[in-house]
C-alpha angles and dihedrals in degrees: 000000000000120000129190117195118194090327119182130177125199128184123206089008113202092011128112089252094051111156128193107211097172131018123202097318118187115193141154118203114190126199120274139030133053118293120189123203109204140172140113124303108289094024093120101252096126091044089052091052092051090053093047090050093048092243090125138019126239119248087226138355133050134281121193132185114203088337095311115121109237103172095077101034117126111256096251091059092043090053090054091051091051094050095050101035111032138052115195131209109187126207092241091040091233092221114166112247114223092036125095124250090254093050091050092053092049095047101090091052098057095086090055092064099230115169108272098235091047089052093049090051092049092048093048090050090054092048090052090051090054094045094252102110093116091050096057095106095041123106110252092235088068093061127104119238092262093047091049090051092051090047089053090051091050090050090051089058100047093098092045095242123192092216126052118196117194121183111205092329094180098042095109099033136090119240094267093052090043091057089048092054091046090053089052091050089049090054089053091052089050088058089065094262123134116237124200118186132182113206144140091198113115088210086066106039093040093049116124092233092063113102100183137022121199115189122201132195127177092351097307136097110252099170135022116178138162115224 
């Protein structure tokens, strides 16, 4: 369970271009299901996801994970929490050009020191699950948008995280590919993982697999509903 208590996030604090991305957000996120954070561009949904996933720290307020305070942990401990708890799918995919599909999937696991052959086997298994087994040796720059998205999902799972965080996972896909990605995320939720998605795409937040929709506007929660 992840809890946010009066969490605010400011950028460029004290500067002329100061920006308040989130303002005193209170939120409890329980394990399981698919939760979508929605709202217009600039509403704070991506900022909220980065805080939930321990990729950033709040300017004020407290964030806890299963009762453990995250918001004041030293960075080396926070990094360890990220590696073992969260899998991230970024809007721009963030795949490393010049590396193969297989190497990209393996990349987040290197710091954990798993035996190399075990890691190769795990990465190949994930690629097979996502229909990319034949693409393992290809350079990632050769992939289509849908294939790149599935590679990013496989990479997010290499450390067997309990929480998947996907930022605008359908932003660069047509409706058919978007439904495909949503089905994959639904499969992950069915495996007793927790899935958090940010999206302003109705195809996403109106999907039958979504169990909760949290709408943000101007850095505050304006609607929180279970589907």
